[in-house]
C-alpha positions in Angstrom: -41.1 -0.9 63.0 -38.2 -1.2 60.5 -36.0 1.1 62.5 -36.7 -0.7 65.8 -37.9 2.4 67.7 -41.2 3.4 69.3 -43.8 5.4 67.4 -43.2 8.6 69.4 -39.5 8.6 68.7 -40.1 7.8 65.1 -42.4 10.8 64.7 -39.7 13.1 66.1 -37.1 11.8 63.7 -36.1 14.1 60.7 -38.2 13.6 57.6 -35.4 12.4 55.4 -34.6 9.6 57.9 -38.2 8.5 58.0 -38.3 8.4 54.2 -35.1 6.4 54.1 -36.3 4.0 56.8 -39.6 3.4 55.0 -37.9 2.0 51.8 -36.6 -1.0 53.9 -39.2 -3.7 54.3 -39.5 -5.9 57.4 -38.3 -8.9 55.3 -35.4 -8.1 53.0 -36.6 -10.8 50.6 -39.5 -8.5 49.7 -37.0 -6.1 48.1 -37.1 -2.3 47.9 -40.5 -0.7 48.8 -41.1 1.1 45.5 -43.9 3.5 46.7 -41.7 4.8 49.5 -38.7 4.9 47.1 -40.7 7.2 44.8 -41.4 9.5 47.8 -37.8 9.6 48.8 -36.7 10.4 45.2 -39.3 13.2 45.0 -38.1 14.6 48.3 -34.5 14.5 47.2 -35.3 16.3 43.9 -37.4 18.9 45.6 -34.9 19.5 48.4 -31.4 18.9 46.9 -29.8 20.4 49.9 -30.9 17.3 51.9 -29.0 15.0 49.5 -25.8 15.0 51.6 -27.8 14.0 54.7 -29.7 11.3 52.9 -26.4 9.9 51.6 -24.8 10.0 55.0 -27.7 8.2 56.6 -27.8 5.6 54.0 -24.1 5.1 54.4 -24.6 4.7 58.2 -27.3 2.0 57.7 -25.2 0.2 55.1 -22.1 0.1 57.2 -24.1 -1.3 60.1 -25.8 -3.9 57.9 -22.4 -5.0 56.4 -21.0 -5.4 59.8 -24.0 -7.5 60.9 -23.9 -9.5 57.7 -27.4 -8.5 56.8 -26.7 -8.6 53.1 -30.4 -8.3 52.1 -30.6 -4.8 53.5 -27.2 -4.0 51.8 -28.7 -4.8 48.4 -31.7 -2.6 49.1 -29.5 0.3 50.2 -27.3 0.1 47.1 -30.4 -0.1 44.9 -31.7 3.1 46.5 -28.4 4.8 46.1 -28.3 3.9 42.4 -31.8 5.3 41.8 -31.0 8.5 43.7 -27.9 9.0 41.6 -29.8 8.6 38.3 -32.5 11.0 39.4 -30.5 13.8 40.9 -28.1 16.0 38.8 -27.8 19.2 40.8 -24.7 20.8 42.1 -25.7 19.6 45.6 -25.1 16.0 44.5 -21.3 16.3 45.2 -21.5 15.6 48.9 -23.9 12.7 48.2 -21.4 11.2 45.8 -18.8 11.2 48.5 -21.1 9.2 50.7 -21.9 6.9 47.8 -18.2 6.3 47.1 -17.6 5.6 50.8 -20.3 2.9 50.7 -18.9 1.4 47.5 -15.5 1.3 49.2 -17.0 -0.5 52.1 -18.4 -3.2 49.8 -15.2 -3.6 48.0 -13.3 -4.0 51.2 -15.5 -6.8 52.4 -14.4 -10.4 51.8 -17.8 -11.4 50.3 -17.6 -11.8 46.5 -21.3 -10.9 46.1 -20.8 -7.6 47.9 -17.6 -6.8 45.8 -19.6 -7.4 42.6 -22.4 -5.3 44.0 -20.1 -2.4 44.7 -18.5 -2.7 41.3 -21.8 -2.6 39.5 -22.9 0.5 41.4 -19.6 2.2 40.7 -19.9 1.4 36.9 -23.4 3.0 36.9 -21.9 6.0 38.6 -19.1 6.2 36.1 -21.6 6.4 33.3 -23.3 9.5 34.8 -22.1 12.8 33.2 -21.7 15.4 36.0 -22.5 19.0 35.3 -19.4 20.4 37.1 -16.0 18.8 37.7 -14.9 17.6 41.1 -11.5 19.1 42.0 -11.0 17.2 45.2 -12.2 13.7 44.3 -9.6 11.0 43.8 -9.9 7.4 42.8 -6.6 6.0 44.2 -8.4 3.5 46.4 -10.6 2.2 43.6 -7.6 1.8 41.2 -5.8 -0.3 43.8 -8.9 -2.3 44.7 -10.1 -3.0 41.2 -6.5 -4.0 40.2 -6.3 -6.4 43.0 -9.6 -7.9 42.0 -8.3 -8.5 38.5 -5.7 -10.9 40.1 -8.2 -12.9 42.1 -7.0 -16.4 42.9 -10.2 -17.7 44.5 -10.2 -21.5 44.6 -13.7 -21.6 43.0 -13.2 -21.0 39.3 -16.6 -19.4 38.9 -16.1 -17.0 41.8 -12.6 -16.2 40.5 -13.9 -15.4 37.1 -16.7 -13.3 38.5 -14.4 -11.2 40.7 -11.9 -10.7 37.8 -14.7 -9.5 35.5 -15.8 -7.1 38.3 -12.3 -5.8 38.6 -11.9 -5.2 34.9 -15.3 -3.5 34.7 -14.3 -1.3 37.7 -11.1 -0.3 36.0 -13.0 0.6 32.9 -15.4 2.7 35.0 -12.5 4.5 36.7 -10.9 5.3 33.3 -14.1 6.7 31.9 -14.8 8.8 35.0 -11.3 10.1 35.4 -10.7 10.9 31.7 -14.0 12.7 31.4 -13.2 14.8 34.5 -11.2 18.0 34.4 -8.5 16.4 36.5 -8.0 13.8 33.8 -4.2 13.8 34.2 -4.5 12.1 37.6 -5.3 8.7 36.3 -2.3 8.8 33.9 0.2 9.1 36.7 2.7 6.2 36.7 1.6 4.9 40.1 -1.9 4.3 38.6 -0.8 3.0 35.2 1.6 0.6 36.9 -1.4 -1.1 38.5 -4.0 -0.7 35.7 -2.1 -1.9 32.7 -0.5 -5.0 34.2 -3.9 -6.0 35.6 -5.5 -5.8 32.1 -2.6 -7.7 30.5 -2.8 -10.4 33.1 -6.4 -11.1 32.1 -5.6 -10.8 28.4 -3.2 -13.7 28.6 -4.9 -17.0 27.6 -3.4 -19.1 30.3 -4.6 -22.7 30.6 -4.5 -24.5 33.9 -2.7 -27.8 34.0 -5.9 -29.5 35.2 -7.9 -28.2 32.3 -5.6 -29.8 29.8 -6.3 -33.3 31.0 -9.9 -33.4 29.8 -11.4 -32.1 26.6 -12.1 -28.4 26.4 -15.7 -27.5 27.2 -17.6 -25.4 24.7 -18.4 -22.0 26.3 -22.0 -20.8 26.4 -23.2 -17.5 25.1 -23.0 -15.9 28.6 -19.5 -17.1 29.1 -18.4 -15.6 25.8 -20.0 -12.3 26.7 -18.3 -12.3 30.1 -14.9 -13.5 29.1 -12.2 -11.8 31.2 -9.8 -11.8 28.3 -12.1 -10.2 25.9 -13.3 -7.6 28.4 -9.8 -6.8 29.4 -8.8 -6.3 25.8 -11.7 -3.9 25.2 -10.8 -2.0 28.3 -7.1 -1.8 27.2 -8.1 -0.5 23.8 -10.4 2.1 25.4 -7.6 3.2 27.7 -5.1 3.6 24.9 -7.6 5.4 22.7 -8.0 8.1 25.3 -4.3 8.6 25.7 -2.9 11.9 24.6 0.6 13.2 23.7 1.7 13.9 27.2 0.6 10.6 28.8 1.2 8.1 26.0 4.5 6.9 27.4 3.1 6.3 30.9 0.5 3.9 29.4 3.1 2.0 27.3 6.0 1.5 29.7 4.1 -0.8 32.1 3.6 -3.1 29.1 7.3 -3.7 28.9 7.6 -4.3 32.7 4.8 -6.9 32.5 6.4 -8.7 29.5 9.8 -8.7 31.2 8.5 -9.9 34.5 6.5 -12.8 33.0 9.2 -13.6 30.4 6.8 -13.2 27.5 9.4 -12.2 24.9 10.3 -15.8 24.1 7.9 -17.0 22.8 6.5 -13.6 21.9 3.1 -14.3 20.5 1.4 -12.4 23.3 3.9 -9.5 23.1 3.2 -9.2 19.4 -0.6 -9.2 19.9 -0.3 -6.6 22.7 1.6 -4.1 20.5 -0.7 -4.7 17.6 -3.5 -3.7 19.9 -1.5 -0.7 21.0 -0.7 0.5 17.5 -4.2 0.2 16.3 -5.8 1.8 19.4 -3.7 4.9 19.8 -4.0 7.9 17.5 -1.9 7.7 14.4 0.2 10.8 15.2 1.4 9.2 18.4 2.8 6.0 16.8 6.4 7.3 17.0 6.1 7.3 20.8 5.5 3.6 20.9 8.4 2.9 18.4 10.8 5.0 20.5 9.8 3.1 23.6 10.5 -0.2 21.8 13.8 1.0 20.6 14.7 2.2 24.1 13.7 -1.1 25.6 15.8 -2.9 23.0 18.8 -0.9 24.2 18.1 -1.8 27.8 17.9 -5.5 27.0 20.8 -5.6 24.6 22.7 -8.0 26.9 19.9 -10.5 27.1 19.6 -13.8 25.4 19.3 -13.8 21.5 15.8 -15.1 21.6 14.6 -12.2 23.9 16.2 -9.7 21.6 14.7 -11.4 18.6 11.3 -11.2 20.3 11.6 -7.5 20.9 12.7 -6.9 17.3 9.8 -8.9 16.0 7.5 -6.7 18.1 9.2 -3.7 16.5 8.6 -5.1 13.1 4.9 -5.4 13.7 4.8 -1.9 15.2 6.6 -0.2 12.3 4.5 -2.2 9.8 1.5 -0.5 11.2 3.1 2.9 11.8 4.7 3.1 8.3 1.2 3.4 6.8 0.8 6.7 8.6 3.1 9.4 9.9 6.0 8.2 12.1 7.7 11.6 12.5 11.3 11.9 13.2 11.9 8.3 14.2 12.8 7.0 10.8 16.6 7.4 11.0 16.5 6.5 14.7 14.9 3.2 13.9 17.5 2.3 11.3 20.4 3.6 13.4 19.3 1.6 16.4 18.8 -1.6 14.4 22.1 -1.3 12.7 23.8 -0.8 16.0 22.2 -4.0 17.3 23.1 -5.8 14.1 26.7 -5.0 14.9 26.3 -6.2 18.5 24.8 -9.4 17.3 27.7 -10.1 15.0 30.1 -9.4 17.9 28.3 -12.0 20.0 28.2 -14.5 17.2 31.9 -14.2 16.6 32.7 -14.5 20.3 30.6 -17.6 20.5 32.4 -19.0 17.4 35.8 -18.3 19.0 34.8 -20.0 22.2 33.4 -23.0 20.2 36.8 -23.3 18.6 38.4 -23.6 22.0 35.8 -26.0 23.5 33.1 -27.4 21.2 29.8 -27.5 23.0 26.2 -27.8 21.9 25.2 -24.7 23.8 27.7 -22.5 21.8 26.3 -23.7 18.5 22.8 -23.0 19.7 23.8 -19.5 20.7 25.3 -18.9 17.3 22.1 -20.1 15.6 20.1 -17.9 17.9 22.2 -14.9 16.9 21.3 -15.6 13.3 17.7 -15.4 14.3 18.3 -12.0 15.8 20.1 -10.8 12.6 17.4 -12.1 10.3 14.8 -10.3 12.4 16.8 -7.1 12.2 17.1 -7.4 8.4 13.4 -8.2 8.0 12.5 -5.2 10.1 14.8 -2.9 8.2 13.6 -4.1 4.9 9.9 -4.1 5.7 10.0 -0.7 7.3 12.0 0.8 4.4 9.8 -0.7 1.7 6.7 0.9 3.3 8.1 4.4 3.4 7.3 7.1 0.9 9.7 7.3 -2.0 11.4 10.5 -0.9 12.1 8.9 2.5 13.1 5.6 1.0 15.8 7.1 -1.1 17.3 8.7 2.0 17.2 5.4 3.9 18.9 3.7 0.9 21.8 6.2 1.2 21.9 5.8 5.0 22.1 2.0 4.9 24.7 2.1 2.1 26.9 4.5 4.1 26.9 1.9 6.9 28.3 -0.9 4.7 31.9 -1.5 5.8 34.5 -1.9 3.0 37.7 -3.7 3.6 40.6 -1.2 3.5 38.6 1.8 4.7 38.0 3.1 8.3 35.4 5.8 7.7 32.4 3.6 8.0 30.0 4.0 10.9 29.9 0.3 11.5 33.6 0.0 12.3 34.8 -3.5 11.2 38.2 -3.2 12.7 37.5 -5.5 15.6 35.5 -7.9 13.6 38.0 -9.2 11.1 37.3 -10.3 7.6 34.6 -12.8 8.6 32.7 -10.3 10.7 33.0 -7.6 8.0 31.7 -10.0 5.4 28.7 -10.9 7.7 27.8 -7.3 8.1 28.2 -6.5 4.4 25.9 -9.4 3.5 23.3 -8.5 6.0 23.2 -4.8 5.2 23.0 -5.6 1.5 20.1 -8.0 2.2 18.3 -5.3 4.1 19.0 -2.8 1.3 17.6 -5.4 -1.1 14.3 -5.4 0.8 14.2 -1.6 1.1 14.6 -1.3 -2.7 11.9 -3.9 -3.5 9.0 -2.2 -5.3 10.8 1.1 -5.6 9.7 2.9 -8.7 11.6 6.0 -9.5 10.5 8.3 -12.3 14.1 8.6 -13.6 17.0 6.3 -13.2 19.1 9.2 -11.8 16.7 9.5 -8.9 17.1 5.7 -8.2 20.8 5.6 -8.7 22.4 9.0 -7.7 26.1 9.2 -7.9 26.7 9.2 -4.1 24.7 6.0 -3.9 25.9 4.3 -7.1 29.6 4.4 -6.4 29.5 2.7 -3.0 26.9 0.3 -4.2 29.1 -1.0 -7.0 32.2 -1.3 -4.8 31.1 -4.6 -3.3 30.7 -6.0 -6.8 34.5 -6.0 -7.1 35.0 -8.1 -4.0 35.9 -11.7 -4.2 32.7 -13.0 -2.7 30.0 -14.4 -5.0 27.2 -13.8 -2.5 28.0 -10.1 -2.2 28.1 -9.7 -6.0 24.7 -11.4 -6.3 23.2 -9.1 -3.7 24.5 -6.0 -5.5 23.1 -7.2 -8.8 19.7 -7.9 -7.3 19.6 -4.4 -5.8 20.4 -2.9 -9.2 17.6 -4.9 -10.7 15.2 -3.5 -8.1 16.2 0.0 -9.0 16.5 -0.3 -12.8 13.4 -2.4 -13.4 10.6 0.2 -13.4 8.1 -1.9 -15.4 8.2 -5.2 -13.5 10.0 -7.1 -16.3 12.4 -8.9 -14.1 10.2 -11.9 -13.4 9.8 -12.5 -17.1 13.6 -12.6 -17.6 14.2 -15.0 -14.7 16.7 -17.7 -15.6 19.3 -17.5 -18.3 18.2 -19.1 -21.5 17.9 -18.8 -25.2 14.5 -17.1 -25.7 12.9 -18.3 -28.9 10.5 -15.3 -29.3 11.0 -12.3 -27.0 7.6 -11.0 -28.0 5.9 -13.8 -26.1 7.3 -12.3 -22.9 5.1 -9.1 -23.4 7.8 -6.9 -22.1 6.7 -3.4 -21.0 8.9 -0.5 -21.8 8.7 3.3 -22.5 10.7 5.5 -24.7 14.0 6.4 -22.9 13.8 9.8 -21.4 16.3 12.6 -21.8 17.3 12.3 -18.1 18.0 8.6 -18.7 20.1 9.3 -21.7 22.1 11.8 -19.6 22.6 9.2 -16.9 24.0 6.6 -19.3 26.4 9.1 -20.7 27.7 9.9 -17.2 27.5 6.5 -15.5 27.0 3.9 -18.2 30.6 3.0 -18.3 30.4 2.2 -14.6 27.6 -0.3 -15.2 29.4 -1.9 -18.1 32.6 -2.2 -16.1 31.1 -3.9 -13.2 29.3 -6.4 -15.4 32.6 -7.0 -17.3 34.6 -7.6 -14.1 31.8 -9.7 -12.6 32.1 -12.2 -15.4 35.8 -12.7 -14.7 35.3 -14.0 -11.2 36.4 -17.6 -10.7 33.8 -18.4 -8.0 30.9 -17.5 -10.2 28.0 -20.0 -10.1 24.9 -20.3 -12.2 23.0 -17.7 -10.2 25.8 -15.1 -10.9 25.5 -15.7 -14.6 21.7 -15.5 -14.4 21.8 -12.2 -12.6 24.4 -10.8 -15.0 22.1 -11.8 -17.9 19.2 -10.0 -16.2 21.3 -6.9 -15.7 22.2 -6.7 -19.4 18.5 -7.4 -20.4 17.1 -4.8 -18.0 19.6 -2.2 -19.1 18.5 -2.8 -22.7 14.8 -2.5 -21.8 15.0 0.6 -19.6 18.1 2.6 -20.7 19.1 1.6 -24.2 19.1 4.0 -27.1 21.2 3.5 -30.3 24.4 4.6 -28.6 23.9 2.4 -25.6 23.0 -0.6 -27.9 26.4 -0.2 -29.6 28.1 -0.1 -26.2 26.3 -3.2 -25.0 27.4 -5.1 -28.1 31.0 -4.0 -27.6 30.7 -5.2 -24.0 29.3 -8.6 -25.2 32.1 -9.1 -27.6 34.6 -8.2 -24.9 33.0 -10.8 -22.7 33.4 -13.3 -25.5 37.0 -12.4 -25.8 37.5 -13.1 -22.0 36.4 -16.7 -22.6 38.4 -17.2 -25.8 41.7 -15.6 -24.9 41.5 -16.5 -21.2 44.2 -14.1 -19.9 42.8 -14.6 -16.4 43.2 -18.4 -16.5 39.5 -19.0 -15.7 38.2 -22.5 -15.2 36.5 -24.1 -18.2 33.1 -23.9 -16.6 33.5 -20.1 -16.2 34.6 -19.7 -19.8 31.7 -21.7 -21.1 29.4 -19.8 -18.8 30.5 -16.5 -20.2 30.0 -17.8 -23.7 26.5 -18.9 -22.8 25.8 -15.6 -21.2 26.8 -13.7 -24.4 24.7 -16.0 -26.5 21.6 -15.6 -24.4 22.0 -11.8 -24.3 22.8 -11.2 -28.0 19.8 -13.4 -28.8 17.6 -11.2 -26.6 19.2 -7.9 -27.9 18.8 -8.8 -31.5 15.1 -9.5 -31.1 14.6 -6.3 -29.1 16.1 -4.0 -31.7 14.6 -6.2 -34.5 17.3 -5.9 -37.2 16.8 -8.9 -39.5 20.5 -9.3 -40.5 21.6 -9.1 -36.9 19.0 -11.6 -35.8 20.1 -13.9 -38.6 23.8 -13.9 -37.6 22.9 -14.5 -33.9 20.5 -17.4 -34.8 23.1 -19.0 -37.1 25.8 -19.0 -34.4 23.3 -20.4 -31.8 22.3 -23.2 -34.3 25.9 -24.1 -34.9 26.6 -24.2 -31.2 23.6 -26.4 -30.6 25.1 -29.0 -33.0 28.9 -28.7 -32.5 29.3 -27.0 -29.1 26.2 -27.3 -26.9 28.3 -26.4 -23.9 28.3 -22.8 -25.2 24.6 -22.5 -24.6 22.9 -21.9 -21.2 20.5 -24.8 -21.4 23.5 -27.2 -21.5 26.3 -25.7 -19.5 24.2 -25.1 -16.4 23.0 -28.7 -16.2 24.2 -30.7 -13.3 26.2 -33.1 -15.5 27.7 -31.3 -18.5 30.7 -32.6 -20.4 33.1 -29.7 -20.6 35.6 -29.3 -23.4 39.3 -29.7 -22.7 40.2 -26.5 -24.7 38.6 -23.8 -26.8 39.9 -23.4 -30.3 40.2 -19.7 -31.4 39.9 -20.6 -35.0 36.3 -21.9 -34.9 34.8 -18.7 -36.0 31.4 -20.3 -36.8 30.9 -20.7 -33.0 31.6 -17.1 -32.2 29.8 -13.8 -32.7 31.9 -11.7 -35.1 32.2 -8.0 -34.8 32.5 -7.4 -38.6 29.3 -9.2 -39.4 27.5 -7.5 -36.6 28.8 -4.1 -37.9 27.6 -5.0 -41.4 24.1 -6.0 -40.2 23.6 -2.9 -38.1 25.2 -0.5 -40.5 22.6 -1.3 -43.1 19.9 -0.4 -40.6 21.2 3.1 -39.9 23.3 2.4 -36.8 26.6 4.2 -36.3 28.9 1.3 -36.2 32.3 3.1 -36.2 32.7 2.5 -32.5 32.3 -1.3 -32.9 35.8 -1.4 -34.3 37.1 0.0 -31.0 37.5 -2.9 -28.5 35.8 -2.4 -25.1 38.2 -1.7 -22.3 36.8 -1.2 -18.8 37.4 1.9 -16.8 39.9 1.6 -14.0 39.1 3.6 -10.9 40.6 4.0 -7.5 37.9 1.8 -5.9 39.7 -1.2 -7.4 42.2 -0.9 -4.6 39.4 -2.1 -2.2 38.9 -5.3 -4.2 42.3 -6.9 -3.5 43.0 -7.4 -7.2 46.7 -7.0 -7.7 46.5 -6.7 -11.5 43.8 -4.0 -11.4 45.7 -2.0 -8.7 48.8 -2.1 -10.8 46.8 -0.9 -13.8 45.4 2.0 -11.8 48.9 3.1 -10.7 50.2 2.9 -14.3 47.3 4.9 -15.8 47.5 7.6 -13.1 51.2 7.9 -13.8 50.7 8.3 -17.5 47.6 10.4 -17.6 48.0 12.6 -14.5 48.3 16.3 -14.2 49.8 18.5 -17.0 51.0 17.3 -20.3 54.6 16.0 -21.1 55.4 19.2 -23.0 54.8 21.3 -19.9 57.1 19.0 -17.9 59.8 19.2 -20.5 59.7 22.9 -20.8 59.5 23.6 -17.1 62.6 21.9 -15.9 62.7 22.1 -12.1 65.8 23.5 -10.5 67.0 21.2 -7.7 67.5 23.3 -4.6 67.4 22.7 -0.8 63.7 23.7 -0.7 62.9 21.3 -3.5 64.7 18.4 -1.8 62.9 19.3 1.5 59.6 19.3 -0.3 60.4 15.9 -1.9 61.2 14.5 1.6 57.8 15.6 2.8 55.9 12.3 2.2 52.6 13.7 3.5 52.6 16.4 0.9 53.4 13.9 -1.9 50.6 11.6 -0.8 48.1 14.4 -0.8 49.2 15.4 -4.3 49.0 11.9 -5.6 45.6 11.4 -4.1 44.3 14.5 -5.8 45.8 13.5 -9.1 44.1 10.1 -8.9 40.8 11.7 -8.0 41.0 14.0 -11.1 41.9 11.1 -13.3 39.0 9.0 -12.0 36.6 11.8 -12.4 37.8 12.4 -15.9 37.4 8.7 -16.9 33.8 8.7 -15.4 32.5 11.8 -17.0 34.5 12.4 -20.2 33.3 10.9 -23.5 35.1 7.8 -24.7 36.3 9.4 -27.9 37.9 12.3 -26.0 39.7 9.9 -23.7 40.9 7.8 -26.6 42.2 10.8 -28.5 44.0 12.2 -25.5 45.7 8.8 -24.8 46.8 8.7 -28.5 48.2 12.3 -28.3 50.1 11.5 -25.1 51.5 8.3 -26.6 52.7 10.2 -29.7 54.3 12.9 -27.5 56.0 10.3 -25.4 57.4 8.6 -28.5 58.8 11.8 -29.9 60.4 12.8 -26.6 62.0 9.4 -26.2 63.4 9.7 -29.7 64.8 13.1 -28.8 66.4 11.7 -25.6 68.1 8.9 -27.6 69.4 11.4 -30.2 70.8 13.7 -27.5 72.4 10.9 -25.5 74.0 9.3 -28.6 75.7 12.6 -29.3 76.3 14.0 -25.9 77.9 17.5 -25.5 81.5 17.6 -24.4 81.8 17.4 -20.7 84.5 16.3 -18.3 82.4 13.6 -16.8 78.9 12.4 -16.2 77.6 11.8 -19.8 75.2 9.1 -20.5 76.4 7.0 -23.5 74.6 4.2 -25.4 76.7 1.3 -26.7 75.2 -1.6 -28.6 71.7 -0.7 -27.6 72.4 -0.5 -23.9 72.4 2.7 -21.8 75.4 3.1 -19.4 74.9 5.7 -16.7 77.8 7.5 -15.1 77.7 10.2 -12.5 75.4 12.6 -14.3 75.9 16.3 -13.3 72.9 18.2 -12.1 73.0 20.7 -15.0 72.6 17.9 -17.5 69.4 16.3 -16.0 67.1 18.0 -18.5 64.3 15.3 -18.4 63.9 14.1 -14.8 60.2 13.7 -15.2 60.6 10.9 -17.7 62.8 8.7 -15.5 59.7 6.6 -14.6 59.4 5.4 -18.1 
């Protein structure tokens, strides 16, 4: 008898035990007795209240067989349990499941790999069964721990090791499916479980090659091996786990990833880290992407003191994550991403400068390598900022442009968020260049409907400020950003390189009729653009790229924003640039002077063909032909060659080589252009931002103009002679009050120069000059014939003014003493 008891005793045994005993053959090699198994299944279905007893008895037999190492009977018992689970779906199955799980746990605890695989297979079958009612008391803590341990199997036999790891992964997959489908689904997402599940899957996802396997040639895997690859299976399980994550438990599933990457030092190199987060971003629901980004930013803050390559690896992961998240909704993390990246950019510059200072004290190879590593971090930050910004919607991108621009430090100011006070000039320049490079990437591909949307006043003013700085790279970046924002029809590539274009129509330039909003923009801010191009041409450190970008700026302005009035302004600007090279008040090198002449030639050649006025085109062509014969160094094709013979001097009388205002006015006047303003030489605006450029001459000019054009008119000052009293003197001593008044006066003057029409400003200046002349004549007349007084009169003798002690009651014009 299979049970090893006498016939009488067997007859007295309960029926369910007899049915269970009958399924076991005398020889376990014969396998499960199918006929008796059908009887047992029918009995269990007919009497579901007996299921718990059947399960308990099967568990008792299985425990005894495992202890006695009778593995054949163990296989039969598990097969019977599997069939009973598949056949019975009543509420009474709950106690039977407990017995089943107890038996599976026994198998997993055994040290026999076959029994572990057997128990795992049974658990996976159980996990795929959908139960009618949830189980409120069942927990899977043991199975999570055991399956996770199996995933890290280090059996000396590679085949057994692979088999156990696969079983562990499949077991974890079964636990996840069973727990998530249960009502108590939150249990599996607890940190103590995720800290075991996620690292186990990541450990198997790593493609680690043993040292021994590298010696010989790699073996070609069979089909079965490909299907049962632990790496592939773990990745599928990881995707499934993340796909089931919800809003409340997303972070618990992501944080163990950081711990695993830190523990195994997988940020440098970071190929595996990047692939992990790509899997995460594509597996989770799109609305939860910002959770992952926030976790990466938080981890970047935690590791901010680590080596540069580790930080660069984390930033590269962030780049891949935001590249995927930017295509969907990323919620409120937009500014947080940029703010955190800019903060780490500042930290990286600090580290770089510290390394540079230490290298000055003791030159070592390690210091130079650290400095180059910090450059890797900075480039990764810039790339992330630019890529993220360029993938945002237009309305968000404009906000990010303003945000980044507000972070650019300017020498002489202390209101910037990235305080450059501790960095010095070198650190400030580094941050300026990097922020402008990131802004360049953000603006790439940005197409605004109107230019006022692309260049609002709060953005335009700080953007143009770096173009006044004495750094050619900064000016190049500013011009390239302007090109991204102005070029709305992708014409910039066609204009690349400064040259004399024989036929502009061959470029097939795309353009639309200038809109009313663009006309209004040029009336308000056109003078700012002209001014920065004008001042940009006067820089001594300009190289070929600077001239190329200035030419492109003029050409794009012509294409996108030029009506008849703007065309006249651009011609006046071009003639003023030509005068820079000819008169040379700034003592520019000969290369710069010839470069400016070549820039003017290339632009007027382009402009004449764009407006298609035959007489204008003829004059421009004639000058260019004359230059090609007599002064080729005035043309871009010659001056920007590596070896170009520069002239020793420029003769002002060689009018055939210059573009003449009177001939241009004649040619345009015959075509209906209003050429009256061509007779007025272009003079750039002077604003308070020039104080930030460290140009002494410009700063002095600002002060002079503010003094002349500030506040009320001269007549008001003459009529309202201020009585000098104690209160007036006290007010005069108050320096703070005076500084605030002067600041407000300067702001009003700057605003007036920016927004008022040119004709109005010119007329007002002329009026003030006439008034000043009349009042000076009146002063001279009064002082030559002074009233009788005992002392203190001012007399003029032989054209010189001699001052004595002037009484208070005779100081009638104290406001004119500055002149």
